VOBA-1610 file (N, C-alpha, C; in pm, whole numbers, padded with zeros to 5 digits, always signed):
BEGIN
Met+00058-00120-00005Met-00027-00004-00003Met+00074+00149-00001Asn+00187+00140+00126Asn+00265+00224+00084Asn+00325+00275-00014Ala+00373+00141-00114Ala+00439+00125-00244Ala+00371+00228-00332Thr+00264+00156-00325Thr+00194+00219-00437Thr+00147+00392-00407Arg+00107+00395-00262Arg+00079+00551-00289Arg+00253+00579-00322Leu+00360+00576-00308Leu+00505+00684-00313Leu+00473+00617-00459Ser+00412+00548-00602Ser+00481+00532-00727Ser+00340+00637-00755Ile+00226+00670-00710Ile+00134+00743-00753Ile+00180+00897-00732Leu+00238+00911-00647Leu+00310+01079-00561Leu+00455+01066-00679Ile+00524+00943-00697Ile+00617+01006-00803Ile+00554+01075-00925Leu+00468+00963-00980Leu+00428+01022-01135Leu+00346+01119-01135Ala+00271+01203-01067Ala+00236+01299-01014Ala+00346+01463-00981Leu+00428+01426-00987Leu+00521+01492-00923Leu+00593+01640-01072Pro+00564+01592-01175Pro+00622+01665-01279Pro+00501+01751-01307Cys+00342+01695-01289Cys+00269+01773-01276Cys+00280+01890-01170Ile+00285+01881-01048Ile+00280+01954-01007Ile+00398+02069-01016Leu+00528+02011-01045Leu+00606+02133-01094Leu+00560+02187-01194Gly+00519+02135-01295Gly+00465+02205-01391Gly+00353+02395-01393Gly+00285+02253-01285Gly+00186+02397-01214Gly+00192+02485-01155Ala+00310+02460-01104Ala+00399+02558-01018Ala+00483+02650-01116Ala+00532+02645-01184Ala+00595+02672-01287Ala+00520+02771-01377Leu+00399+02691-01426Leu+00301+02792-01494Leu+00236+02894-01371Thr+00225+02842-01278Thr+00215+03008-01198Thr+00279+03104-01214Ser+00406+03077-01143Ser+00533+03155-01138Ser+00484+03236-01251Gly+00495+03189-01388Gly+00499+03250-01474Gly+00356+03372-01532Cys+00278+03314-01472Cys+00161+03407-01483Cys+00178+03480-01428Asn+00253+03495-01257Asn+00296+03618-01186Asn+00331+03683-01263Gly+00457+03653-01298Gly+00581+03720-01401Gly+00522+03794-01511Asp+00369+03702-01566Asp+00342+03815-01672Asp+00268+03925-01597Asp+00175+03924-01449Asp+00118+04000-01432Asp+00231+04131-01405Val+00304+04105-01334Val+00424+04218-01223Val+00527+04288-01348Ala+00494+04212-01481Ala+00578+04331-01588Ala+00446+04394-01683Ala+00332+04311-01711Ala+00231+04390-01709Ala+00223+04529-01620Ser+00198+04507-01536Ser+00207+04626-01438Ser+00333+04719-01452Arg+00448+04683-01442Arg+00516+04798-01459Arg+00443+04830-01630Arg+00472+04764-01682Arg+00429+04847-01832Arg+00353+04962-01837Gln+00264+04906-01745Gln+00113+05010-01710Gln+00196+05122-01670Gln+00282+05157-01586Gln+00326+05240-01467Gln+00411+05320-01529Ala+00455+05223-01649Ala+00539+05279-01734Ala+00523+05397-01821Leu+00388+05376-01891Leu+00273+05414-02013Leu+00250+05553-01909Arg+00235+05570-01696Arg+00117+05639-01712Arg+00231+05783-01667Arg+00387+05732-01683Arg+00486+05827-01587Arg+00475+05954-01696Ala+00494+06067-01610Ala+00496+06217-01685Ala+00626+06196-01757Glu+00582+06259-01865Glu+00680+06307-01948Glu+00777+06460-01970Val+00878+06428-01933Val+00914+06589-01886Val+01029+06655-01964Ser+01036+06798-02067Ser+01062+06774-02190Ser+01099+06916-02161Asp+01180+07014-02274Asp+01207+07149-02266Asp+01313+07141-02196Gly+01392+07046-02173Gly+01510+07097-02043Gly+01443+07109-01830Gly+01316+06991-01923Gly+01220+07053-01722Gly+01148+07139-01690Asn+01129+07255-01801Asn+01050+07374-01780Asn+00876+07276-01851Ser+00886+07192-01925Ser+00727+07146-01957Ser+00749+06959-01883Ile+00615+06959-01815Ile+00579+06817-01744Ile+00437+06803-01784Arg+00419+06703-01847Arg+00302+06599-01874Arg+00274+06497-01848Phe+00152+06442-01811Phe+00092+06351-01701Phe+00018+06264-01807Pro-00013+06128-01833Pro-00083+06070-01927Pro-00217+06063-01818Ser-00324+06053-01887Ser-00426+06043-01872Ser-00448+05896-01660Gly-00451+05947-01609Gly-00515+05817-01493Gly-00420+05836-01403Ser-00276+05897-01479Ser-00189+05888-01374Ser-00202+05954-01217Ala-00160+05875-01130Ala-00153+05912-00999Ala-00109+05978-00944Gly-00026+06036-01021Gly+00052+06170-00965Gly-00024+06304-00972Leu-00139+06274-01100Leu-00231+06391-01055Leu-00317+06413-00945Ser-00312+06312-00920Ser-00387+06306-00766Ser-00348+06403-00631Arg-00227+06421-00684Arg-00118+06454-00589Arg-00145+06619-00615Ile-00165+06685-00699Ile-00141+06843-00761Ile-00285+06892-00739Thr-00249+07003-00678Thr-00390+07109-00661Thr-00333+07235-00724Ser-00381+07322-00756Ser-00395+07450-00808Ser-00475+07553-00742Thr-00460+07662-00804Thr-00515+07794-00743Thr-00488+07922-00835Met-00627+07946-00898Met-00614+08136-00972Met-00572+08238-00939Val-00477+08292-00963Val-00382+08391-00878Val-00469+08473-00985Glu-00467+08571-00864Glu-00502+08758-00898Glu-00423+08876-00809Lys-00449+08968-00914Lys-00431+09140-00798Lys-00520+09139-00709Arg-00458+09188-00570Arg-00541+09245-00534Arg-00474+09326-00409Thr-00537+09321-00286Thr-00489+09447-00193Thr-00461+09328-00086Ala-00356+09369-00003Ala-00338+09223+00097Ala-00176+09352+00188Thr-00160+09300+00320Thr-00119+09309+00424Thr+00005+09209+00447Ile+00123+09216+00443Ile+00195+09094+00464Ile+00258+09119+00572Pro+00278+09090+00743Pro+00324+09108+00826Pro+00495+09115+00788Val+00524+09238+00867Val+00697+09230+00865Val+00713+09246+01023Ile+00754+09122+01070Ile+00743+09157+01226Ile+00900+09133+01278Ala+00918+09243+01326Ala+01069+09261+01385Ala+01094+09209+01513Pro+01199+09164+01627Pro+01214+09168+01743Pro+01266+09314+01755Ala+01197+09282+01908Ala+01263+09431+01969Ala+01281+09446+02091Arg+01346+09516+02179Arg+01347+09559+02325Arg+01362+09719+02337Val+01305+09718+02434Val+01305+09839+02507Val+01471+09878+02503Val+01497+09963+02515Val+01653+09982+02560Val+01632+10158+02636Ala+01552+10172+02629Ala+01596+10347+02694Ala+01454+10363+02693Ser+01417+10475+02826Ser+01324+10528+02868Ser+01387+10681+02900Ile+01272+10755+02868Ile+01356+10905+02884Ile+01218+10962+02999Val+01284+11014+03100Val+01209+11064+03211Val+01240+11171+03228Pro+01146+11282+03327Pro+01205+11416+03335Pro+01293+11456+03485Gly+01356+11508+03457Gly+01511+11617+03500Gly+01448+11639+03601Leu+01572+11753+03702Leu+01498+11808+03758Leu+01456+11941+03766Ser+01463+11978+03627Ser+01415+12123+03591Ser+01337+12074+03472Ser+01198+12174+03420Ser+01152+12115+03337Ser+01219+12102+03189Thr+01336+12148+03168Thr+01393+12131+03041Thr+01521+12001+03070Asp+01547+11946+03183Asp+01621+11846+03163Asp+01488+11694+03180Arg+01592+11592+03130Arg+01541+11484+03058Arg+01691+11400+03064Ile+01601+11260+03177Ile+01693+11156+03214Ile+01768+11038+03125Val+01771+10999+03080Val+01828+10859+02998Val+01826+10771+03050Met+01719+10668+03056Met+01776+10529+03134Met+01786+10417+02998Phe+01914+10378+03020Phe+01959+10257+02890Phe+01956+10129+02996Asp+01921+10053+02918Asp+01948+09891+02940Asp+02067+09842+02928Ser+02168+09921+02899Ser+02317+09825+02910Ser+02342+09956+02960Pro+02476+09922+03080Pro+02635+09983+03084Pro+02686+10045+03053Asp+02685+09978+02878Asp+02823+09986+02775Asp+02707+10067+02722Val+02615+10139+02710Val+02577+10230+02666Val+02515+10365+02736Thr+02505+10320+02808Thr+02508+10405+02950Thr+02653+10503+02975Ser+02778+10429+02947Ser+02889+10487+02968Ser+02902+10584+02829Leu+02875+10514+02706Leu+02905+10595+02576Leu+02812+10761+02561Tyr+02692+10739+02662Tyr+02656+10821+02643Tyr+02663+10935+02745Ser+02750+10895+02796Ser+02821+11002+02945Ser+02896+11016+02860Gln+03008+10977+02771Gln+03130+11013+02705Gln+03110+11108+02613Tyr+02954+11102+02541Tyr+02925+11199+02467Tyr+02868+11321+02487Arg+02815+11307+02621Arg+02779+11472+02681Arg+02849+11455+02693Gln+03014+11461+02760Gln+03152+11472+02857Gln+03169+11556+02701Ser+03213+11517+02583Ser+03279+11530+02479Ser+03236+11620+02434Ser+03064+11624+02404Ser+02995+11764+02356Ser+03035+11880+02444Ala+02993+11831+02577Ala+03061+11999+02679Ala+03196+12029+02655Asn+03285+11910+02647Asn+03433+11946+02594Asn+03457+12067+02496Val+03385+12028+02365Val+03374+12088+02253Val+03321+12224+02215Ala+03192+12286+02324Ala+03127+12358+02337Ala+03265+12423+02416Arg+03325+12439+02562Arg+03461+12478+02616Arg+03517+12501+02532Ala+03562+12466+02453Ala+03746+12483+02356Ala+03662+12561+02259Ser+03524+12544+02231Ser+03519+12692+02103Ser+03520+12781+02179Lys+03446+12814+02259Lys+03393+12970+02293Lys+03555+13008+02359Asn+03690+12891+02433Asn+03811+12930+02460Asn+03863+12982+02314Leu+03849+12893+02214Leu+03905+12915+02031Leu+03873+13051+02031Ser+03764+13120+02033Ser+03659+13222+01987Ser+03763+13412+02072Arg+03739+13302+02198Arg+03821+13459+02289Arg+04009+13448+02276Ile+04029+13368+02239Ile+04156+13375+02158Ile+04237+13438+02070Lys+04122+13350+01933Lys+04201+13484+01858Lys+04131+13616+01854Asp+04015+13629+01918Asp+04019+13775+01934Asp+04155+13797+02006Met+04200+13794+02121Met+04321+13801+02174Met+04422+13815+02130Phe+04410+13715+01984Phe+04524+13716+01917Phe+04542+13823+01868Gln+04433+13857+01754Gln+04388+13976+01668Gln+04445+14125+01747Asn+04377+14118+01871Asn+04481+14276+01948Asn+04589+14274+01975Gln+04677+14143+02005Gln+04828+14094+02035Gln+04860+14093+02128Ala+04725+14036+02245Ala+04729+14028+02334Ala+04708+13859+02402Ala+04766+13744+02273Ala+04785+13692+02294Ala+04920+13597+02189Thr+04991+13487+02238Thr+05072+13439+02112Thr+05040+13310+02002Ala+05101+13384+01921Ala+05047+13215+01844Ala+05051+13137+01892Lys+05152+13041+02021Lys+05154+12936+02055Lys+05022+12930+02112Asp+04949+13059+02190Asp+04839+13046+02282Asp+04721+12934+02156Leu+04690+13055+02063Leu+04610+13037+01933Leu+04657+12866+01878Asn+04732+12889+01869Asn+04749+12691+01841Asn+04674+12580+01882Asp+04763+12599+02049Asp+04709+12503+02201Asp+04580+12527+02160Ala+04476+12654+02165Ala+04351+12655+02157Ala+04324+12581+02043Glu+04349+12606+01906Glu+04290+12481+01828Glu+04290+12366+01809Asn+04474+12321+01835Asn+04447+12194+01887Asn+04357+12108+02055Asp+04310+12222+02118Asp+04189+12171+02233Asp+04066+12173+02159Ala+04040+12222+02084Ala+03881+12197+01996Ala+03896+12070+01910Ala+03999+12079+01823Ala+04031+11970+01704Ala+04022+11849+01807Thr+04050+11832+01934Thr+04063+11716+02011Thr+03923+11671+02057Gly+03877+11780+02052Gly+03764+11783+02156Gly+03650+11765+02083Lys+03662+11776+01908Lys+03530+11712+01813Lys+03559+11576+01810Ala+03687+11537+01745Ala+03720+11430+01755Ala+03653+11265+01861Ala+03692+11354+02018Ala+03660+11239+02131Ala+03500+11246+02092Met+03392+11373+02007Met+03260+11367+02057Met+03255+11286+01895Ala+03317+11336+01809Ala+03272+11246+01663Ala+03274+11086+01675Glu+03368+11028+01755Glu+03406+10910+01763Glu+03292+10854+01875Ser+03274+10921+01986Ser+03133+10853+02050Ser+03002+10839+01993Glu+03012+10930+01922Glu+02846+10977+01804Glu+02889+10856+01736Ser+02961+10861+01684Ser+02968+10724+01614Ser+02932+10581+01661Lys+02964+10561+01772Lys+03002+10463+01816Lys+02785+10489+01879Leu+02729+10534+01924Leu+02602+10569+01958Leu+02523+10540+01813Arg+02585+10595+01674Arg+02480+10546+01603Arg+02488+10416+01522Gly+02583+10374+01577Gly+02647+10192+01550Gly+02573+10079+01594Leu+02481+10194+01683Leu+02398+10064+01778Leu+02213+10131+01769Gly+02217+10244+01658Gly+02093+10268+01635Gly+02023+10437+01689Tyr+02159+10438+01771Tyr+02105+10641+01834Tyr+02142+10735+01762Asn+02058+10886+01769Asn+02142+10943+01732Asn+02095+11079+01827Pro+02268+11041+01855Pro+02273+11155+01998Pro+02233+11262+01963Pro+02224+11406+01868Pro+02189+11491+01881Pro+02024+11526+01921Glu+01913+11348+01932Glu+01781+11373+01913Glu+01800+11393+02146Phe+01906+11323+02185Phe+01855+11281+02312Phe+01871+11457+02407Asn+01868+11540+02327Asn+01805+11653+02377Asn+01644+11682+02344Thr+01610+11656+02259Thr+01493+11705+02195Thr+01399+11557+02217Val+01395+11503+02271Val+01321+11382+02338Val+01270+11426+02437Ala+01103+11375+02403Ala+01008+11441+02501Ala+01000+11357+02607Pro+00977+11409+02743Pro+00994+11296+02877Pro+00857+11243+02867Gly+00823+11058+02873Gly+00750+11006+02924Gly+00765+10915+02823Thr+00900+10869+02756Thr+00873+10883+02620Thr+00956+10685+02651Ala+00949+10604+02547Ala+00998+10501+02564Ala+01088+10479+02444Trp+01195+10395+02393Trp+01259+10383+02317Trp+01277+10212+02233Leu+01253+10140+02174Leu+01291+10012+02130Leu+01350+10001+01977Met+01467+09929+02031Met+01497+09923+01876Met+01481+09750+01848Cys+01470+09748+01735Cys+01413+09624+01610Cys+01523+09610+01495Asp+01550+09461+01491Asp+01627+09428+01462Asp+01568+09385+01318Val+01587+09435+01182Val+01465+09398+01083Val+01535+09369+00980Pro+01540+09255+00948Pro+01579+09206+00792Pro+01644+09288+00694Glu+01779+09315+00625Glu+01786+09405+00483Glu+01700+09355+00412Ser+01636+09220+00360Ser+01528+09187+00268Ser+01432+09275+00257Gln+01362+09291+00438Gln+01228+09418+00431Gln+01265+09542+00459Leu+01367+09568+00452Leu+01387+09669+00503Leu+01337+09756+00400Asn+01279+09786+00302Asn+01164+09863+00171Asn+01047+09863+00256Glu+01001+09783+00327Glu+00865+09834+00451Glu+00842+09906+00541Val+01024+09928+00536Val+00961+10011+00716Val+01038+10145+00641Gln+00943+10257+00686Gln+00909+10406+00619Gln+00954+10482+00737Arg+01005+10582+00765Arg+01056+10646+00910Arg+00920+10765+00910Gly+00914+10746+01029Gly+00771+10831+01038Gly+00610+10741+01065Glu+00630+10637+00985Glu+00501+10548+00990Glu+00474+10544+01150Asp+00323+10533+01169Asp+00274+10426+01263Asp+00248+10281+01266Val+00361+10154+01390Val+00339+10069+01392Val+00245+10023+01505Pro+00202+09894+01513Pro+00161+09857+01608Pro+00295+09767+01681Ile+00256+09762+01814Ile+00398+09705+01906Ile+00330+09599+02009Gln+00358+09490+02027Gln+00296+09410+02102Gln+00441+09372+02244Leu+00455+09379+02353Leu+00504+09324+02494Leu+00436+09264+02553Ala+00589+09169+02523Ala+00571+09071+02593Ala+00553+09074+02750Ser+00555+09206+02837Ser+00518+09175+02989Ser+00388+09199+02968Phe+00317+09264+02841Phe+00161+09287+02852Phe+00093+09259+02730Pro+00089+09140+02740Pro+00012+09022+02613Pro-00149+09090+02536Asp-00185+09137+02690Asp-00273+09173+02603Asp-00307+09318+02595Gly-00230+09366+02620Gly-00211+09502+02568Gly-00204+09587+02436Lys-00212+09672+02382Lys-00250+09715+02273Lys-00175+09892+02252Phe-00019+09845+02187Phe+00062+09987+02187Phe+00081+10002+02026Arg+00058+10136+02018Arg+00108+10214+01867Arg+00232+10287+01931Gly+00347+10300+01802Gly+00440+10383+01810Gly+00495+10448+01653Arg+00614+10497+01659Arg+00670+10580+01539Arg+00814+10504+01484Ala+00775+10485+01407Ala+00930+10442+01359Ala+01031+10594+01302Asp+01133+10581+01420Asp+01152+10760+01431Asp+01326+10763+01314Ala+01368+10630+01327Ala+01487+10605+01264Ala+01570+10523+01225Ile+01588+10506+01109Ile+01660+10380+01028Ile+01838+10363+01039Gly+01841+10235+01110Gly+01998+10234+01100Gly+02100+10272+00991Glu+02267+10337+00993Glu+02337+10342+00853Glu+02392+10260+00826Val+02374+10128+00963Val+02460+09998+00852Val+02409+09861+00900Val+02426+09777+00815Val+02377+09612+00821Val+02518+09554+00912Asp+02444+09516+00975Asp+02518+09364+01054Asp+02570+09331+00983Pro+02666+09228+00968Pro+02738+09148+00872Pro+02725+09016+00911Val+02717+08997+01056Val+02671+08863+01100Val+02479+08831+01105Thr+02436+08882+01121Thr+02308+08850+01138Thr+02162+08929+00981Arg+02225+09030+00928Arg+02199+09091+00843Arg+02085+09166+00863Thr+02060+09244+00927Thr+02003+09332+00932Thr+02001+09419+01043Val+01926+09525+00996Val+01951+09685+01043Val+01872+09710+01146Lys+01882+09822+01184Lys+01836+09851+01341Lys+01729+09995+01318Val+01621+09972+01345Val+01500+10057+01359Val+01474+10117+01489Arg+01495+10221+01510Arg+01462+10275+01604Arg+01295+10336+01621Val+01229+10253+01755Val+01085+10310+01736Val+01069+10349+01886Ser+00983+10505+01892Ser+00970+10574+01967Ser+00740+10549+02006Met+00759+10489+02219Met+00613+10494+02215Met+00623+10575+02369Pro+00465+10594+02351Pro+00406+10668+02462Pro+00459+10611+02581Asn+00485+10654+02692Asn+00552+10604+02830Asn+00524+10702+02929Pro+00425+10726+02975Pro+00399+10829+03045Pro+00380+10741+03176Arg+00338+10695+03236Arg+00322+10638+03374Arg+00445+10549+03379Gly+00536+10544+03305Gly+00661+10473+03374Gly+00678+10328+03343Arg+00531+10254+03301Arg+00580+10091+03336Arg+00627+10049+03214Ile+00646+10092+03085Ile+00742+10042+02992Ile+00861+10049+03066Leu+00925+09925+03087Leu+01088+09941+03187Leu+01212+09899+03035Pro+01330+09959+03050Pro+01448+09912+02905Pro+01463+09769+03012Gly+01469+09701+02865Gly+01512+09535+02891Gly+01377+09507+02863Met+01279+09540+02848Met+01156+09463+02857Met+01171+09378+02688Phe+01088+09257+02632Phe+01095+09238+02480Phe+00942+09290+02412Ala+00975+09291+02287Ala+00865+09372+02191Ala+00869+09288+02073Arg+00777+09287+01986Arg+00798+09267+01897Arg+00679+09399+01778Val+00741+09444+01685Val+00693+09540+01577Val+00647+09487+01453Asp+00559+09552+01423Asp+00558+09529+01341Asp+00513+09626+01170Phe+00581+09626+01096Phe+00612+09694+01024Phe+00531+09692+00853Gly+00430+09572+00854Gly+00335+09560+00724Gly+00229+09624+00731Asp+00262+09706+00574Asp+00150+09737+00548Asp+00066+09733+00431Pro-00075+09784+00429Pro-00111+09715+00265Pro-00117+09796+00160Ile-00076+09677+00029Ile-00028+09688-00084Ile-00157+09622-00172Ser-00183+09730-00246Ser-00279+09733-00349Ser-00205+09654-00461Gly-00281+09603-00551Gly-00205+09535-00692Gly-00096+09417-00720Ile-00073+09374-00637Ile+00037+09269-00576Ile-00035+09133-00576Val+00012+09032-00664Val-00029+08912-00652Val+00008+08855-00510Leu-00078+08756-00485Leu-00047+08706-00334Leu-00042+08608-00361Phe+00022+08495-00342Phe+00056+08312-00385Phe+00129+08298-00242Pro+00028+08186-00222Pro+00074+08048-00099Pro+00213+08035-00137Ala+00328+08066-00005Ala+00450+07981+00010Ala+00481+07879-00018Ser+00330+07793-00007Ser+00392+07653-00013Ser+00415+07593-00229Gly+00402+07671-00276Gly+00364+07654-00395Gly+00532+07704-00467Val+00591+07790-00384Val+00752+07845-00427Val+00837+07680-00387Val+00956+07676-00481Val+01067+07586-00499Val+01154+07661-00500Thr+01267+07635-00455Thr+01398+07748-00428Thr+01510+07621-00542Val+01581+07662-00627Val+01661+07534-00665Val+01815+07639-00699Glu+01912+07667-00599Glu+02034+07763-00618Glu+02030+07890-00626Gly+01933+07932-00521Gly+01864+08080-00443Gly+01789+08097-00606Ala+01783+08045-00710Ala+01624+08054-00780Ala+01454+08080-00672Asp+01421+08139-00720Asp+01255+08095-00709Asp+01189+08076-00857Tyr+01085+07926-00836Tyr+01025+07916-00928Tyr+00838+07881-00867Ala+00818+07866-01002Ala+00636+07810-00952Ala+00640+07751-01106Phe+00483+07615-01108Phe+00479+07576-01182Phe+00313+07617-01161Ile+00284+07641-01330Ile+00158+07676-01426Ile+00112+07566-01459Gln-00038+07520-01388Gln-00112+07427-01498Gln-00172+07504-01623Leu-00171+07447-01773Leu-00221+07499-01879Leu-00349+07398-01839Asn-00365+07265-01829Asn-00457+07212-01841Asn-00436+07097-01758Asp-00587+07017-01776Asp-00552+06883-01687Asp-00442+06815-01641Ser-00400+06796-01751Ser-00255+06738-01731Ser-00111+06827-01784Glu-00071+06882-01849Glu+00048+06992-01846Glu+00077+07119-01770Phe+00195+07070-01699Phe+00226+07174-01576Phe+00388+07228-01671Val+00402+07366-01671Val+00501+07421-01730Val+00574+07486-01555Arg+00711+07514-01622Arg+00771+07602-01451Arg+00813+07696-01530Arg+00834+07802-01443Arg+00834+07971-01440Arg+00883+08048-01336Arg+01066+08059-01332Arg+01091+08155-01258Arg+01043+08270-01224Ile+01002+08327-01089Ile+00951+08432-01063Ile+01068+08495-00955Thr+01017+08575-00920Thr+01097+08701-00863Thr+00911+08758-00716Ile+01089+08749-00648Ile+00956+08753-00447Ile+00953+08848-00411Gly+00880+08930-00319Gly+00930+09036-00261Gly+00887+09039-00085Ser+00784+09068-00052Ser+00799+09030+00117Ser+00760+08851+00141Ser+00782+08839+00233Ser+00707+08701+00254Ser+00664+08672+00408Gly+00548+08633+00437Gly+00451+08659+00523Gly+00500+08473+00622Ala+00405+08446+00677Ala+00425+08273+00765Ala+00389+08178+00562Lys+00266+08241+00564Lys+00204+08119+00473Lys+00169+08146+00317Asp+00144+08278+00295Asp+00196+08413+00204Asp+00356+08469+00082Val+00310+08485-00010Val+00441+08534-00012Val+00409+08641-00156Ile+00404+08753-00175Ile+00421+08838-00282Ile+00506+08807-00371Val+00500+08809-00484Val+00537+08750-00643Val+00523+08908-00748Leu+00660+08969-00741Leu+00623+09079-00822Leu+00639+09064-00907Lys+00736+08933-01036Lys+00753+08914-01138Lys+00710+08754-01143Gly+00643+08751-01241Gly+00667+08619-01348Gly+00573+08502-01300Leu+00394+08613-01263Leu+00280+08513-01288Leu+00152+08662-01287Ser+00074+08597-01378Ser-00019+08674-01419Ser-00194+08675-01410Asp-00258+08757-01401Asp-00396+08724-01302Asp-00444+08622-01463Gly-00572+08568-01365Gly-00637+08445-01406Gly-00519+08329-01400Glu-00377+08333-01434Glu-00346+08165-01442Glu-00332+08087-01297Arg-00333+07930-01330Arg-00366+07829-01222Arg-00214+07848-01206Val-00190+07817-01080Val-00063+07821-01044Val-00061+07660-00918Val+00043+07569-00893Val+00041+07472-00816Val+00049+07518-00658Thr-00029+07489-00612Thr+00023+07530-00441Thr+00048+07392-00376Asp-00032+07255-00447Asp+00035+07147-00361Asp+00074+07049-00440Gly+00147+06972-00425Gly+00221+06903-00526Gly+00337+06935-00597Ala+00363+07100-00528Ala+00502+07115-00572Ala+00633+07112-00606Met+00657+07001-00525Met+00775+06924-00465Met+00777+06814-00574Leu+00659+06764-00649Leu+00657+06654-00650Leu+00740+06670-00821Leu+00654+06782-00854Leu+00701+06865-01010Leu+00847+06905-00998Lys+00880+06981-00883Lys+01012+07025-00888Lys+01108+06843-00869Gly+01092+06763-00834Gly+01169+06667-00886Gly+01190+06631-01025Leu+01064+06639-01039Leu+01051+06604-01213Leu+01138+06649-01284Ser+01104+06798-01272Ser+01145+06898-01335Ser+01330+06931-01358Phe+01346+06924-01203Phe+01513+06922-01206Phe+01574+06808-01196Gly+01490+06621-01148Gly+01595+06537-01217Gly+01597+06467-01085Tyr+01545+06581-00938Tyr+01598+06537-00826Tyr+01490+06371-00745
//
């Protein structure tokens, strides 16, 4: 009985193996057919990556969303971190004022500036007196030369301290004109957004110490140098501080954004950047897209202002731009 079963199994073995081979062949044909089908559905990239066309039914099309762009009025926030750097309070007399700085170094510079300013005034008066005496032969040439040297030395010291203060965003002559009950904030504005800042404009201010408070100030001065490390420019903002609640050292945020009309506002998710250049993908029809270089102005957290490259009525890809970037640039 066992021998009979063994004989039957031996006789059936070729058929089993043949069936397995046939099944394997069928699976292989299915895989090959699937791959051919996928190949047929791949996007065609032409014109150096500028043109992309998807065949009908391509899965890639389901990952792409576009929106129509149009010119409109919008406000892009230009938020700059800030710090209260000084508080101006009344002095002993109605004409005096005391400037309280947040930094001992700035306080020292300010003291040096005031001292050198006083020295210049004194040296100038003395020089005028010596010149008059010299003309009347009451002073020697050496007296006149010494007076001129003292005046020049005083001006050089004053110019040095003034230059250092200006580098920090201060305009020293304004120390004598600012009204008591005023706070100064120093903002760090990226150089790329400096065009949004206008001297004299009113700006909203948010203080970390008063999260529910609404404050406004005025952009009084724009720095004259760009920080080589942070690539920012100092902008000084003044704000009322009649009760003295705003103290030097407090942190704040200042928004320099203004409403702009006639601009193309576009979601930042649709912008791709390659080697420092910005691009967007325009949808021509249901399956065709073209790459276009664009020029971007200011940008916010979600949107960017497109200065050049997009026109009213064009459909621009917002979701799926990274997929098109990979196809277009070969990444």
